[in-house]
Every structure is written in structure tokens, then in C-alpha cells.
C-alpha positions as CSV (number, residue, x, y, z in Angstrom):
1,M,0.0,0.1,-0.1
2,K,0.8,3.6,-0.8
3,H,0.0,7.2,0.4
4,F,-1.9,9.3,-1.6
5,L,-2.2,13.1,-0.9
6,L,-5.3,14.7,-3.5
7,F,-5.4,18.5,-2.9
8,Y,-8.4,20.4,-3.7
9,E,-7.8,24.5,-5.0
10,V,-11.3,26.1,-4.1
11,G,-13.1,28.8,-5.5
12,A,-13.5,32.2,-3.7
13,D,-17.3,31.5,-2.9
14,Y,-16.3,27.7,-2.2
15,V,-17.8,28.2,1.5
16,E,-21.0,29.3,0.7
17,K,-21.8,27.2,-2.5
18,R,-21.0,23.7,-0.5
19,A,-24.0,23.6,1.8
20,Q,-26.1,22.1,-1.1
21,F,-23.4,19.5,-2.3
22,R,-21.5,18.7,1.3
23,E,-23.9,16.0,2.5
24,A,-23.5,14.1,-0.8
25,H,-19.5,14.9,-0.4
26,L,-19.6,13.5,3.1
27,K,-21.6,10.2,2.5
28,K,-19.2,9.9,-0.8
29,A,-16.0,10.7,1.8
30,W,-17.1,8.4,4.6
31,E,-18.0,5.3,2.1
32,S,-14.7,5.8,0.8
33,C,-13.5,5.2,4.7
34,A,-15.5,2.7,5.1
35,R,-13.2,0.5,2.3
36,N,-10.1,2.0,4.1
37,E,-9.1,3.9,1.3
38,M,-9.5,7.4,2.7
39,V,-7.4,8.1,5.9
40,L,-8.4,12.0,6.7
41,G,-10.0,14.4,5.2
42,G,-10.9,18.2,5.7
43,A,-10.7,21.9,4.3
44,L,-8.0,23.9,5.0
45,A,-8.6,26.6,7.3
46,D,-7.4,30.5,7.8
47,P,-8.0,31.1,4.9
48,I,-10.6,28.6,3.1
49,D,-8.8,27.8,0.3
50,G,-8.4,24.3,-0.4
51,A,-8.6,20.8,1.1
52,V,-6.2,18.3,1.9
53,I,-7.6,14.1,1.9
54,L,-5.4,11.2,2.2
55,F,-5.9,8.2,1.0
56,R,-3.8,4.4,1.2
57,A,-4.0,2.5,-1.9
58,E,-2.3,0.4,-4.7
59,S,-2.6,3.1,-6.8
60,R,-3.1,7.0,-7.3
61,E,-6.3,5.7,-9.6
62,V,-8.3,5.6,-6.0
63,P,-7.9,9.2,-5.4
64,E,-8.3,10.4,-8.7
65,A,-11.2,8.2,-9.2
66,F,-12.8,10.0,-6.3
67,A,-12.0,13.3,-7.1
68,K,-13.4,12.9,-10.7
69,T,-16.9,11.7,-8.7
70,D,-16.5,14.1,-6.4
71,P,-20.0,16.4,-5.9
72,Y,-17.7,19.2,-4.7
73,V,-15.7,18.8,-8.4
74,Q,-18.3,18.1,-10.1
75,N,-20.7,21.7,-9.5
76,G,-17.4,23.5,-9.8
77,L,-16.5,24.4,-6.3
78,V,-13.1,22.5,-6.6
79,T,-11.6,24.7,-9.5
80,H,-8.4,22.4,-9.6
81,W,-7.7,19.0,-8.1
82,Y,-4.3,16.7,-8.1
83,V,-3.1,13.8,-6.2
84,R,1.0,13.3,-5.2
85,E,2.0,10.1,-4.0
86,W,3.8,10.4,-0.7
87,S,6.6,8.6,0.7
88,T,5.6,8.3,4.6
89,V,8.8,7.1,6.6
90,V,7.8,8.0,10.0
91,G,4.4,6.3,12.3
92,T,2.4,3.4,12.8
93,M,1.0,3.9,9.5
94,A,4.1,4.9,7.5
95,T,4.5,2.7,4.4
96,H,8.4,2.9,4.7
97,P,9.5,3.0,7.7
98,V,13.0,4.4,8.8
99,P,13.4,3.8,12.7
100,P,16.4,5.8,13.9
101,T,19.8,4.1,13.7
102,G,21.2,4.4,17.4
């Protein structure tokens, strides 16, 4: 398994527009969690100008499929999104643990 970060950039009116799509977005997110794909997700704060979602999957296709079908993306609240693989080395869930040598 690998870790992937899905980054969302949102429009200036995101906070005002998200209410009508939030329930569908959250349902989709929690379903992804139930499949053990999404680990954590949420909006960036102060300012609310984006979001970051952490996935655990075999390939980037999992977070990409999530984004492509997310109501926030489909309805234009997300102005740009991209996925980056994240090489985690510290922590109990690290995909490539590197303990100290000493």
C-alpha cells in the first residue's frame, strides 16, 4: 500500500456554495473510509482556500476516481485538483518506515 494526497483548490465562493453539496460529498467520503481507502480529509483553515485528503491505496487511481466523481468537483466548487504520492517514513502507518539507527 502507498499513501496519496489529494489536493483541492477551491473558488472564493466555496464556503457559500458547499452547503447544497456537502451531504453528498460527506457520504462519498465516509464510504471511501469504510472501504479503507480514505484515511483523513478536510478543508484547509484560515483561509479556507483548499482541502487535503489522505488516501491509502495501491495506486493513484483511487484518489483520482474519488475526485472525478466528487460533487464538489462536478459542480465547480473545486477549481483545480491534483494527486501526489507521499512517501511516509515515520509513524505506525508509514508505508516505508525508517527507524533511527542509534
